[in-house]
Structures are given as C-alpha cells and as structure tokens.
All heavy atoms as an XYZ file, in Angstrom:
587
protein
N     -14.965     -1.001     27.560
C     -14.960     -1.645     26.255
C     -14.749     -0.655     25.121
O     -14.250     -1.038     24.065
C     -16.251     -2.437     26.043
C     -16.369     -3.590     26.999
N     -17.502     -3.805     27.743
C     -15.506     -4.562     27.329
C     -17.321     -4.879     28.480
N     -16.103     -5.355     28.244
N     -15.154      0.578     25.352
C     -14.972      1.605     24.330
C     -13.481      1.851     24.098
O     -13.027      1.939     22.961
C     -15.693      2.918     24.727
C     -15.345      4.031     23.760
C     -17.196      2.697     24.775
N     -12.718      1.936     25.180
C     -11.279      2.169     25.055
C     -10.582      1.017     24.345
O      -9.669      1.229     23.552
C     -10.649      2.393     26.423
C     -11.005      3.712     27.107
C     -10.374      3.787     28.485
C     -10.572      4.891     26.263
N     -11.016     -0.195     24.623
C     -10.419     -1.360     23.960
C     -10.664     -1.295     22.449
O      -9.781     -1.585     21.652
C     -10.990     -2.656     24.525
C     -10.341     -3.903     23.929
C     -10.728     -5.139     24.675
N     -10.347     -5.052     26.060
C      -9.249     -5.607     26.579
N      -8.449     -6.287     25.809
N      -8.966     -5.484     27.854
N     -11.868     -0.894     22.072
C     -12.186     -0.754     20.654
C     -11.340      0.327     19.992
O     -10.853      0.147     18.878
N     -11.157      1.450     20.696
C     -10.328      2.527     20.156
C      -8.880      2.080     20.029
O      -8.210      2.390     19.034
C     -10.422      3.762     21.046
C     -11.759      4.461     20.950
C     -11.852      5.675     21.863
O     -10.809      6.137     22.364
O     -12.973      6.156     22.068
N      -8.396      1.327     21.003
C      -7.038      0.814     20.961
C      -6.859     -0.149     19.778
O      -5.867     -0.082     19.052
C      -6.682      0.116     22.274
C      -5.272     -0.450     22.389
C      -4.229      0.647     22.199
C      -5.092     -1.128     23.733
N      -7.819     -1.005     19.584
C      -7.771     -1.929     18.439
C      -7.762     -1.162     17.115
O      -7.020     -1.513     16.193
C      -8.945     -2.906     18.468
C      -8.830     -3.938     19.577
O      -7.725     -4.120     20.125
O      -9.865     -4.561     19.894
N      -8.574     -0.110     17.036
C      -8.615      0.714     15.821
C      -7.264      1.376     15.566
O      -6.788      1.421     14.432
C      -9.697      1.782     15.925
C     -11.101      1.222     15.863
O     -11.263      0.040     15.481
O     -12.046      1.968     16.205
N      -6.639      1.881     16.621
C      -5.329      2.520     16.486
C      -4.260      1.523     16.057
O      -3.398      1.837     15.236
C      -4.924      3.207     17.787
C      -5.715      4.470     18.143
C      -5.342      4.951     19.551
C      -5.453      5.565     17.125
N      -4.322      0.326     16.601
C      -3.366     -0.714     16.206
C      -3.521     -1.076     14.732
O      -2.539     -1.246     14.018
C      -3.548     -1.964     17.072
C      -2.986     -1.821     18.448
C      -3.113     -3.113     19.218
N      -2.533     -2.957     20.540
C      -2.993     -3.530     21.626
N      -4.036     -4.332     21.558
N      -2.409     -3.335     22.782
N      -4.759     -1.177     14.296
C      -5.024     -1.492     12.888
C      -4.525     -0.375     11.993
O      -3.882     -0.623     10.964
C      -6.533     -1.730     12.659
O      -6.939     -2.834     13.448
C      -6.843     -1.994     11.195
N      -4.787      0.857     12.390
C      -4.348      2.007     11.606
C      -2.819      2.043     11.501
O      -2.263      2.274     10.426
C      -4.859      3.299     12.231
C      -4.543      4.528     11.410
C      -5.125      5.791     12.008
O      -6.192      5.729     12.640
O      -4.504      6.855     11.821
N      -2.139      1.792     12.598
C      -0.680      1.779     12.590
C      -0.156      0.653     11.700
O       0.755      0.845     10.895
C      -0.132      1.635     14.006
C       1.390      1.560     14.132
C       2.049      2.797     13.540
C       1.788      1.374     15.585
N      -0.744     -0.503     11.825
C      -0.350     -1.644     11.003
C      -0.553     -1.338      9.521
O       0.310     -1.637      8.688
C      -1.160     -2.874     11.413
O      -0.867     -3.955     10.574
N      -1.684     -0.718      9.188
C      -1.969     -0.349      7.799
C      -0.931      0.642      7.279
O      -0.443      0.516      6.153
C      -3.363      0.257      7.669
C      -4.482     -0.759      7.825
O      -4.191     -1.978      7.877
O      -5.649     -0.324      7.908
N      -0.577      1.614      8.100
C       0.411      2.615      7.676
C       1.772      1.972      7.429
O       2.464      2.311      6.471
C       0.548      3.718      8.722
C      -0.613      4.665      8.731
C      -0.410      5.775      9.696
N      -1.594      6.610      9.773
C      -1.610      7.808     10.293
N      -0.516      8.317     10.807
N      -2.728      8.490     10.322
N       2.144      1.044      8.300
C       3.437      0.386      8.151
C       3.501     -0.447      6.872
O       4.511     -0.446      6.171
C       3.735     -0.483      9.377
C       4.003      0.275     10.667
C       4.119     -0.691     11.844
C       5.247      1.132     10.553
N       2.420     -1.141      6.552
C       2.410     -1.969      5.343
C       2.417     -1.089      4.089
O       3.064     -1.422      3.099
C       1.252     -2.988      5.353
C      -0.074     -2.371      5.040
C       1.531     -4.137      4.419
N       1.757      0.055      4.135
C       1.770      0.976      3.000
C       3.182      1.547      2.813
O       3.677      1.652      1.684
C       0.720      2.101      3.172
C       0.923      3.210      2.146
C      -0.690      1.532      3.056
N       3.845      1.890      3.906
C       5.222      2.389      3.821
C       6.140      1.339      3.205
O       6.996      1.651      2.373
C       5.739      2.797      5.200
C       5.112      4.063      5.743
C       5.394      5.285      4.871
O       6.540      5.458      4.405
O       4.454      6.065      4.639
N       5.964      0.099      3.605
C       6.783     -0.986      3.065
C       6.529     -1.157      1.572
O       7.458     -1.345      0.789
C       6.489     -2.283      3.821
C       7.425     -3.407      3.481
C       7.202     -4.593      4.399
C       8.183     -5.710      4.107
N       8.004     -6.850      4.995
N       5.277     -1.079      1.159
C       4.934     -1.205     -0.264
C       5.512     -0.031     -1.060
O       5.993     -0.218     -2.184
C       3.424     -1.280     -0.440
N       5.485      1.163     -0.480
C       6.074      2.320     -1.162
C       7.569      2.105     -1.379
O       8.082      2.376     -2.470
C       5.867      3.610     -0.355
C       4.489      4.192     -0.452
C       4.394      5.614      0.061
C       5.023      5.850      1.395
N       4.715      7.178      1.947
N       8.255      1.613     -0.360
C       9.692      1.347     -0.493
C       9.951      0.312     -1.581
O      10.900      0.437     -2.359
C      10.291      0.899      0.840
C      10.461      2.045      1.827
C      11.311      1.651      3.024
N      10.804      0.495      3.752
C       9.893      0.539      4.715
N       9.369      1.695      5.070
N       9.514     -0.556      5.327
N       9.103     -0.708     -1.640
C       9.240     -1.730     -2.669
C       9.102     -1.117     -4.063
O       9.902     -1.403     -4.963
C       8.191     -2.826     -2.460
C       8.170     -3.959     -3.470
C       9.460     -4.758     -3.395
C       6.985     -4.870     -3.207
N       8.108     -0.268     -4.246
C       7.924      0.398     -5.538
C       9.096      1.323     -5.854
O       9.578      1.359     -6.995
C       6.625      1.207     -5.556
C       5.330      0.416     -5.670
C       4.138      1.349     -5.570
C       5.283     -0.363     -6.961
N       9.550      2.058     -4.863
C      10.668      2.966     -5.073
C      11.907      2.199     -5.535
O      12.586      2.610     -6.474
C      10.957      3.747     -3.789
C       9.872      4.747     -3.432
S       9.966      5.363     -1.735
C      11.581      6.085     -1.682
N      12.177      1.080     -4.885
C      13.342      0.264     -5.237
C      13.167     -0.394     -6.603
O      14.100     -0.443     -7.400
C      13.597     -0.816     -4.186
C      14.074     -0.260     -2.855
O      14.495      0.918     -2.809
O      14.022     -1.009     -1.862
N      11.982     -0.902     -6.873
C      11.731     -1.629     -8.120
C      11.677     -0.718     -9.330
O      12.141     -1.080    -10.409
C      10.414     -2.396     -8.030
O      10.469     -3.355     -7.014
N      11.067      0.448     -9.154
C      10.836      1.341    -10.284
C      11.779      2.530    -10.328
O      11.782      3.282    -11.299
C       9.391      1.855    -10.257
C       8.293      0.793    -10.262
C       6.927      1.443    -10.118
C       8.372     -0.042    -11.524
N      12.526      2.728     -9.255
C      13.422      3.880     -9.194
C      12.672      5.193     -9.149
O      13.120      6.203     -9.680
N      11.506      5.174     -8.517
C      10.693      6.383     -8.456
C      10.790      7.021     -7.066
O      11.311      6.425     -6.121
C       9.238      6.076     -8.808
S       8.392      4.967     -7.670
N      10.271      8.212     -6.956
C      10.275      8.935     -5.681
C       9.194      8.376     -4.760
O       8.302      7.634     -5.191
C      10.007     10.418     -5.923
O       8.674     10.604     -6.387
N       9.270      8.771     -3.505
C       8.259      8.342     -2.539
C       6.883      8.848     -2.928
O       5.893      8.113     -2.857
C       8.627      8.831     -1.132
C       7.646      8.395     -0.078
C       8.021      8.852      1.321
O       9.062      9.508      1.487
O       7.255      8.547      2.255
N       6.820     10.102     -3.351
C       5.515     10.659     -3.722
C       4.943      9.963     -4.955
O       3.735      9.723     -5.030
C       5.603     12.170     -3.939
O       6.515     12.477     -4.960
N       5.801      9.613     -5.919
C       5.333      8.889     -7.104
C       4.849      7.494     -6.721
O       3.824      7.026     -7.223
C       6.433      8.800     -8.157
C       6.061      7.988     -9.374
C       4.899      8.543    -10.184
O       4.575      9.737    -10.069
O       4.295      7.773    -10.945
N       5.560      6.824     -5.846
C       5.146      5.495     -5.392
C       3.774      5.576     -4.721
O       2.905      4.737     -4.976
C       6.180      4.914     -4.432
N       3.566      6.592     -3.901
C       2.274      6.748     -3.223
C       1.171      7.048     -4.225
O       0.077      6.490     -4.138
C       2.365      7.858     -2.174
C       1.131      7.956     -1.317
S       0.902      6.426     -0.378
C      -0.546      6.832      0.547
N       1.468      7.898     -5.205
C       0.465      8.206     -6.242
C       0.067      6.943     -6.999
O      -1.109      6.721     -7.280
C       0.987      9.256     -7.212
C       0.839     10.669     -6.718
C       1.076     11.680     -7.818
N       2.434     11.623     -8.354
C       3.469     12.313     -7.872
N       3.303     13.108     -6.835
N       4.659     12.209     -8.433
N       1.051      6.112     -7.324
C       0.752      4.867     -8.047
C      -0.131      3.947     -7.203
O      -1.078      3.357     -7.712
C       2.036      4.144     -8.429
C       2.784      4.795     -9.550
C       4.101      4.084     -9.784
N       4.888      4.745    -10.788
C       4.941      4.375    -12.058
N       4.250      3.334    -12.472
N       5.695      5.030    -12.914
N       0.202      3.817     -5.933
C      -0.611      2.977     -5.044
C      -2.035      3.522     -4.935
O      -3.007      2.769     -5.024
C       0.024      2.892     -3.656
C       1.272      2.028     -3.535
C       1.918      2.240     -2.167
C       0.941      0.562     -3.750
N      -2.146      4.825     -4.733
C      -3.474      5.430     -4.595
C      -4.293      5.288     -5.870
O      -5.479      4.962     -5.817
C      -3.337      6.908     -4.219
C      -2.845      7.113     -2.813
C      -2.513      8.571     -2.524
O      -2.122      9.327     -3.411
N      -2.656      8.955     -1.267
N      -3.654      5.519     -7.004
C      -4.368      5.415     -8.288
C      -4.855      3.984     -8.510
O      -6.011      3.756     -8.876
C      -3.464      5.865     -9.432
C      -4.147      5.829    -10.791
C      -3.285      6.376    -11.914
N      -1.973      5.746    -11.936
C      -0.825      6.431    -11.952
N      -0.822      7.740    -11.908
N       0.325      5.788    -11.981
N      -3.986      3.014     -8.269
C      -4.381      1.625     -8.467
C      -5.461      1.219     -7.468
O      -6.389      0.483     -7.809
C      -3.161      0.707     -8.360
C      -3.430     -0.671     -8.909
C      -3.448     -0.885    -10.277
C      -3.691     -1.736     -8.072
C      -3.713     -2.144    -10.796
C      -3.959     -2.992     -8.576
C      -3.967     -3.190     -9.939
O      -4.241     -4.417    -10.445
N      -5.353      1.722     -6.261
C      -6.365      1.449     -5.241
C      -7.739      1.956     -5.700
O      -8.733      1.250     -5.599
C      -5.953      2.112     -3.926
O      -6.955      1.996     -2.963
N      -7.762      3.172     -6.213
C      -9.025      3.746     -6.717
C      -9.548      2.973     -7.918
O     -10.733      2.656     -8.000
C      -8.825      5.207     -7.120
C      -8.882      6.201     -6.010
C      -8.960      7.624     -6.545
N      -7.975      7.914     -7.565
C      -6.743      8.363     -7.335
N      -6.345      8.574     -6.105
N      -5.920      8.619     -8.336
N      -8.652      2.689     -8.860
C      -9.070      2.029    -10.101
C      -9.590      0.616     -9.879
O     -10.379      0.116    -10.673
C      -7.921      1.999    -11.103
C      -7.592      3.366    -11.643
O      -8.359      4.307    -11.505
N      -6.426      3.493    -12.244
N      -9.121     -0.041     -8.835
C      -9.541     -1.413     -8.562
C     -10.507     -1.504     -7.383
O     -10.908     -2.597     -7.001
C      -8.320     -2.310     -8.285
O      -7.619     -1.804     -7.145
C      -7.405     -2.379     -9.493
N     -10.840     -0.346     -6.808
C     -11.766     -0.292     -5.678
C     -11.292     -1.181     -4.516
O     -12.088     -1.928     -3.935
C     -13.178     -0.674     -6.130
C     -14.225     -0.199     -5.148
O     -14.035      0.802     -4.462
N     -15.328     -0.927     -5.063
N     -10.002     -1.100     -4.219
C      -9.435     -1.844     -3.099
C      -8.920     -0.863     -2.054
O      -8.438      0.215     -2.396
C      -8.229     -2.679     -3.553
C      -8.550     -3.815     -4.465
C      -7.288     -4.620     -4.733
O      -6.766     -5.262     -3.839
N      -6.806     -4.555     -5.962
N      -8.993     -1.263     -0.822
C      -8.399     -0.451      0.228
C      -6.890     -0.427      0.029
O      -6.283     -1.417     -0.377
C      -8.746     -0.992      1.603
C     -10.232     -0.862      1.919
C     -10.435     -0.780      3.400
C     -11.899     -0.600      3.702
N     -12.232      0.790      3.924
N      -6.304      0.720      0.320
C      -4.878      0.911      0.110
C      -4.041     -0.108      0.883
O      -3.085     -0.683      0.338
C      -4.490      2.337      0.510
C      -3.109      2.812      0.140
C      -2.872      2.727     -1.357
C      -2.896      4.229      0.626
N      -4.393     -0.376      2.122
C      -3.621     -1.320      2.933
C      -3.703     -2.737      2.364
O      -2.707     -3.463      2.347
C      -4.104     -1.304      4.376
N      -4.857     -3.122      1.864
C      -5.003     -4.465      1.274
C      -4.170     -4.578      0.005
O      -3.493     -5.588     -0.216
C      -6.471     -4.764      0.986
C      -6.701     -6.157      0.415
C      -8.173     -6.490      0.394
C      -8.457     -7.829     -0.236
N      -7.832     -8.953      0.404
N      -4.198     -3.549     -0.815
C      -3.382     -3.524     -2.016
C      -1.902     -3.622     -1.652
O      -1.152     -4.381     -2.262
C      -3.650     -2.237     -2.798
C      -2.726     -1.935     -3.955
C      -2.865     -2.986     -5.045
C      -2.995     -0.553     -4.501
N      -1.485     -2.871     -0.650
C      -0.090     -2.894     -0.213
C       0.309     -4.289      0.262
O       1.399     -4.772     -0.055
C       0.127     -1.863      0.888
N      -0.564     -4.944      0.996
C      -0.273     -6.306      1.461
C      -0.096     -7.252      0.282
O       0.803     -8.094      0.281
C      -1.402     -6.813      2.364
C      -1.435     -6.156      3.715
C      -2.688     -6.518      4.507
O      -3.687     -6.968      3.953
N      -2.629     -6.303      5.809
N      -0.942     -7.121     -0.723
C      -0.848     -7.974     -1.907
C       0.453     -7.720     -2.659
O       1.107     -8.647     -3.132
C      -2.041     -7.741     -2.837
C      -3.340     -8.234     -2.271
C      -4.524     -7.875     -3.152
O      -4.426     -6.994     -4.007
N      -5.635     -8.556     -2.951
N       0.828     -6.459     -2.763
C       2.062     -6.104     -3.440
C       3.266     -6.716     -2.721
O       4.131     -7.328     -3.346
C       2.194     -4.583     -3.501
C       3.421     -4.039     -4.206
C       3.376     -4.377     -5.682
C       3.523     -2.550     -4.011
N       3.296     -6.584     -1.425
C       4.398     -7.120     -0.627
C       4.449     -8.642     -0.725
O       5.527     -9.232     -0.810
C       4.271     -6.659      0.840
C       4.503     -5.149      0.917
C       5.240     -7.414      1.740
C       4.057     -4.531      2.221
N       3.293     -9.265     -0.733
C       3.231    -10.727     -0.790
C       3.609    -11.261     -2.174
O       3.739    -12.470     -2.355
C       1.834    -11.209     -0.407
N       3.770    -10.362     -3.142
C       4.166    -10.785     -4.480
C       3.007    -11.175     -5.358
O       3.192    -11.803     -6.389
N       1.795    -10.791     -4.967
C       0.622    -11.122     -5.761
C       0.349    -10.105     -6.856
O      -0.577    -10.270     -7.632
C      -0.618    -11.243     -4.865
C      -0.510    -12.345     -3.880
N      -1.112    -12.296     -2.657
C       0.156    -13.528     -3.909
C      -0.830    -13.397     -1.981
N      -0.063    -14.143     -2.730
N       1.144     -9.043     -6.894
C       0.980     -8.018     -7.904
C       2.257     -7.998     -8.732
O       3.334     -8.282     -8.230
C       0.787     -6.644     -7.267
C      -0.290     -6.575     -6.190
S      -1.951     -6.758     -6.800
C      -2.105     -5.332     -7.798
N       2.142     -7.622     -9.982
C       3.322     -7.504    -10.833
C       3.321     -6.145    -11.516
O       2.300     -5.467    -11.549
C       3.377     -8.615    -11.902
C       3.546     -9.975    -11.266
C       2.131     -8.606    -12.769
N       4.453     -5.778    -12.071
C       4.595     -4.506    -12.744
C       4.542     -4.722    -14.241
O       5.123     -5.647    -14.760
C       5.922     -3.846    -12.373
C       6.086     -3.636    -10.912
C       6.883     -4.499    -10.168
C       5.450     -2.595    -10.277
C       7.038     -4.301     -8.805
C       5.596     -2.403     -8.918
C       6.396     -3.256     -8.184
N       3.864     -3.817    -14.914
C       3.819     -3.858    -16.375
C       5.047     -3.160    -16.946
O       5.881     -2.632    -16.232
N       5.132     -3.145    -18.265
C       6.274     -2.539    -18.951
C       6.417     -1.054    -18.641
O       7.523     -0.534    -18.628
C       6.141     -2.742    -20.455
C       6.268     -4.195    -20.855
O       6.876     -4.967    -20.088
O       5.754     -4.550    -21.921
N       5.319     -0.386    -18.428
C       5.346      1.044    -18.151
C       5.494      1.333    -16.664
O       5.421      2.479    -16.245
C       4.071      1.710    -18.684
C       3.869      1.552    -20.159
C       4.999      2.201    -20.964
O       5.393      3.319    -20.611
O       5.489      1.557    -21.907
N       5.675      0.309    -15.857
C       5.828      0.500    -14.428
C       4.517      0.611    -13.686
O       4.496      0.857    -12.500
N       3.408      0.443    -14.403
C       2.106      0.469    -13.743
C       1.878     -0.871    -13.053
O       2.358     -1.904    -13.502
C       0.977      0.697    -14.754
C       1.006      2.090    -15.321
O       1.410      3.011    -14.598
O       0.643      2.243    -16.494
N       1.128     -0.832    -11.997
C       0.741     -2.088    -11.360
C      -0.216     -2.795    -12.294
O      -1.071     -2.192    -12.909
C       0.056     -1.814    -10.025
C       0.948     -1.221     -8.939
C       0.099     -0.765     -7.764
C       1.970     -2.225     -8.477
N      -0.054     -4.088    -12.426
C      -0.930     -4.876    -13.312
C      -1.785     -5.793    -12.471
O      -1.333     -6.356    -11.519
C      -0.091     -5.706    -14.304
C      -0.986     -6.579    -15.153
C       0.742     -4.788    -15.166
C-alpha cells in the first residue's frame, strides 16, 4: 500500500507540473512575456492569494482568471 500511495503522489505531481506548464504557455502567448516572467507572475499571484500554484494554473486555463491592464492576474 505504501508503493501505491507513492505512485499516486507522483501522478499528482506530474499532473500539477503539466497544468502549470500549460498555464505558463497561456500567459506567454497572451502577454508576450518570457517563460521565466510567466512563472514569476504565477508564483507571485499564488503567494498573494494564498493558493496552490497548480490550483491557480487550473483556474487560469479554465478561464476563471482574467488579465488586468498591466498584465497582472486579476
């Protein structure tokens, strides 16, 4: 059962990474920013709103987040 739990954790981690990568690409395309800038924006917004990065990325992809005039997540 321990191995099954570790496998589930790895699957979740991989899924989280993939959704964050997708959200970064979305920001890069929408804002014309670099990959590192897109990641910084996601991390900053994640910290400021006390949300897990993967959850924020899922919301962004689902269209539940919008961009402000300055390109900040709103």
